[in-house]
N, C-alpha and C positions, 0 to 999 in steps of 0.2 A: 503494499500501500504506501502513497505517495500524497504526504499533505504539503500543502503550500501556507505559509504561516505569515501572515503581514502584521506589521508593527510599525509604529512610527514616533510615537513618544515614549516617556522615561517611567510612565506608571505602566506602559505596556512590557517593557523591558523587563520589569520586576516581575509581571505577572507570567510573561514568558519563560522564565527560566526555570521554575520547578517542572513547568509543563514539557518544555524540552527535554529536560533530564529523563522524563517518563516516556514521552512519545519515541523519543528516538531509539528504546529498545523494541518498539514494536512496529515502526515505519520509517520511511524514508521523509525526512524533512527538509522542504527547501523554503529559505527564510528571505522574506522580501520586507526590505527597510525602505519607506516611504519618504523618508526624511523631514518628516513633520518638525520634527525636532532635529537641529543639523548642528548646534554649536556643538563643541568639542565638550563643554561640561555639561552639556544636556544629553550628550548622546554616547559618544566614544569611552568617557570615562564608565559610563555604566555597563557596556558591554565588557569591559576588563574586569570591574568590581563583581561582577555577576556570572564570570567564567562562561560566558556566551561565545557561539561563534560568529566570525566573521559573515554579513550578510552576503548571501548567494546575489543578491542583486539590491542594488543600492537606487532609487529613484531621482533623490536628490530633489524632492520638490519644493523644501522650504515655505516660508510664509506667504500669506496672501490672504484674500477674503475667503470665507468659506466657499461658496460657488467655485471661485476660481481654486482653489486649493485640492477640493475633492473631484473636481474635474480632471485635475491633471493626475491626482493619485489615480482615477479610475482609468484613464488612458493606459498609464503604466502598469497597472495591473492586468489590465486586458491582456497584455502583450505577451506578460509573464504567465498567464494561465494558457493561453492557446499555444505557447512553445511547451509548457511542461506537462500540460494535460494530467492535473493532481485529481485523485479520488474523493480529496475533501480539502476545503479552504477553513482554517480557523483563524478566526479573529477575537481581539481583546478588549474589553471596555466599552469606551463610548466615545471614543475621539473620531475625527474626520477619516483618519486613517481605517478605523473600524466600518464606517460608514461605506466608503470607498471600497474595501476588500468584498463585503457582505454585498453590495450593487454588482459589481463585475461577476462574482461567483454567480449569482442568482441569474443573472443575462445568460449566461453561458451553460445553466441549467448543472453546476456542479455544488454538491450540498455542502453545508456552511454548518461549522461548529461554533458557538458563543460563547466563550468563557467570561464571567461575570454575567450572566443573563437575568433578566426580570427585575433588575436595580429601578426604581423609580423614584424621582422629586417630584414629580408633578405639577412641572414649572414647563410649560412648551415654551417660553422664552428662552430657555437654555439650550444652545445648541447640542449639548452633550444628551439631553432628554430625546432632543428628536433622534439622535444618532442611535441611541439605546432602542426606542421604539421601533423604528425600521430594521434596525438589524435583527432584533429578535423574530418579529415577524416575518422574516426572510430565513430563518436560521431552521434548521433541521435538528441539530444536537444541543440542547439550550443547558449549560451548566450554571446550576445556582449556586450561590455561596449560604443563603440563610433561606428558613423558611417564607419567611415574608417576600422572597422573590418570587418564589413558587405562587405564592399567592394573588401576587399583582399579575402574573401572566395567565393566572385561572380566570381573572375579571375579563381579560382581553379575548379570552376562547382559546389561549394557546394551552395544549395540555398533552399533545404527544411529544415525544422527544425531550421531555423536561426531567434532569435529573439535579439532584441535591447533592453536591460534592464536599460541599465547604469552600472556604475561601483559600485561592492561591497564595494570597498576600501573606497571610498567616503561615502558610507553608515556607514562605521566602525569607519572614522575620525569623522564624525558627532556625532555619537553616543558615542566615548570616547575622544572626543577632550575636552569636558569641564571636563569631570574626571580626565585627566591629569594635568589640570590646577588646581583641587582641591586637588589631593591627592599625585603627585610626588613632592619630595624635592630634585630633581637633578639638579637643578639650585644652591639653594642654598650649596648642600652638594661640589659642585666643585668651589661655590663661582664666579659664571659667573652672568653678567649683560645681559638684551637683546640686541640684536644685536650687542652685543661686542665680537664674536666668531664665526668661522666656524665650519662646523659639516661636516665629512667625513665618508664615509663606503666603504670598499673593498671587494669583497667576490667573484667575478664571475672568473670562471675557466680562462677566456682568459687573466687575468690580475694576479691571483693569480700564475699558472701553468708557465708562462712566464715571467724569471727572468727579462729579460732585461725592460719589460713593467711595472713589479712589483715594480724594484728598479728606475725606473724613474720618476712613479708615486708618490712612496714616499718623493723621493728628493726634488717633486714641495711642496707637503703639508709641508714639514719639512722649506723649504724657505720661505712658507707664515707664518707660525708658529713663523719664526725667525724674518721677517721683516714686515710683516702687522699686523696680530692680531692671538690669540690663536686659535688653532685648535684641538678640540675635535675629537677621532676615537674610537666609542667601536669596538674593535679589534675582527672581525670573526676568528673561532679557523683553519681555512684554511690560512688566512692572517699570524696569529701568526707562525703557521707551518713551512709557507715558510719564513718568516722573522728569525726563527731561523736557519733554513736549511742555509740560505746563509751568517749568520752571521751578520745581519745588525742592527743597533740602528740607531734611529731619535731622539736624545736628546730635540728637540724642541717641538716634539708632544706631547699632553695629550692622553695617550692611556688606554684605560678604558676595563674592561672585557665588554663581550655583557650586554646591558642594558634591562630591560622589556619593553614591549610594550608602556605603560604609559610613562616610563621616554623617550622613546625615540620618542614619540610624543610631549612632551615637550621641548625636545633637538631641534626639528625640528621647534616647532613654532616660539622659538626666536633666532634662526640663524640668522645671517645676509646673510650667503651664506652657500649653501650645496654643497659638491663634493661627488660623488656617480658614482658607477656603477650600482646599483640595481634600477631594473625597479619599485618595490614598492616605495622606497625613492624618486625616481623622482616624482612620482603622488601627494605623500603627502607633497613634497616640494611645490608642484603647488597648492594642495588644501590650503597649508597656505600661498599661494601667497610669497614664499621665493625664489629668483633665485638661481637657480640650475646650475652646471657645471658638466654634465656627463662624466666619463672618460671610454668612451667607442667611437668606431668609427662610432656606429650608434646606433637607438633607434627604439623600438616598440611604444612608445608612441610618434608619430608625432606631436599629437597636441601641446605640451608642448614645442617644439621647433617652431613651425609656429608662435606661439603667443609671442615668445621672453622670456619666464619665463625661459626657460632652453637652455643650448648650448652644442654642443659637441666637446669634446677636445682631445680626443683620450688618449695616455698614454705617449705623448711627455712632457719630463718637461717645454720647454720653451712655447710650446702652453697652456699647462695648465695654466703657470704662467701668460700670455697674456689673455687670458680668463677671470683669476680672475680680472686684472685689469681693463677689459671691462665690467666686470659685472653689470647689471642694472634691475631693474624691467620690467616686460613685459606688455602685453595689457591684457585686461580681459579676461578669461579664457573660452572656448565653453563650450557645453553642455554635461557634463558625467553625466548627470540624477541630480534627484531633492532628493536623499536619501533614495529613495524606491527599489532600485534595486532588492534585496532580495523577497521583496513582490512581485514584477513581477515574479520573477524565481519560487516562489510558485503559483502564477497562473497559469503562464503558463504549468507546472507542473502536475497540479489539470485537467487541460483541453485537457491536451496531453495523461495523463497517461492510460486513458482508451481504447486509441488506440494501436494499434498492429504496433511497427515501423517496417519498414523496415531497416535492418542491411546492412551498406554499405561494 
């Protein structure tokens, strides 16, 4: 069996890693990197940290509007699929790379496996939500991390080919968490003590492309850094571009270039609190039992909120500051699996790949 895997952004590299190690035992894998994240700090360093192979195809699409970026990816992926003639296409998460991979495969009647299926924020203004919904309705094997994800799919009439396997990011955190403690020197380099700083990440379009939300969030972070404790923020290229465009400067923040996966895990492990708009970082905070403040109005990871480890703060400065003052540890978290989601995905693939799927 041959599988073409489509990835393009750093959260997908993290999710792909455990599945790659499991799938390569049962299938030939062809890796396509769309180039959605093309900066060395956003891409190359992750492949090295995660022990991932060099991509078989690098499309080099880069940045652009959603339509232009997805269209370029679609064209490039179609060429690869026509050449490689895979038995399956695997896509991950909710990026434009996910959508492009699913569309290209569906148009060519190639079955699709969607890792991290069934998540919903119920906000169609988010491009990620549109990508999730469309991809799920095109997919043949839907690998869900939680029971809530399965229920979301059931409400949309998707019941065939749905499997609860656990969270592949939990697999990755278990696999690399100890390595981060052994190898990362970032705490020493930044002279940070355990539980003596806050960690922040901002990258979602809803925050970076809205100047009012963007400025409000950073004003809150700057205030926390000035009055409460240091705030470390590895700055996403999208946020840096917006900060420069608006002529903003926040002198109290410890702004870093994007960091490696191991360094990011180490920063998360020892943070007192994490403030983020990233779905992946919300979960990693949860896995490390670090309180999280989500700088969005909703989250697809509802379990983290229900157990009290995560609170929604939106983008209002005062609301963020109040949530920071009230932050506390939550209850024991629910079942995200036992760190073997990738193995379960491989098992399902072996069982189902001999069948001829019905393309939705």
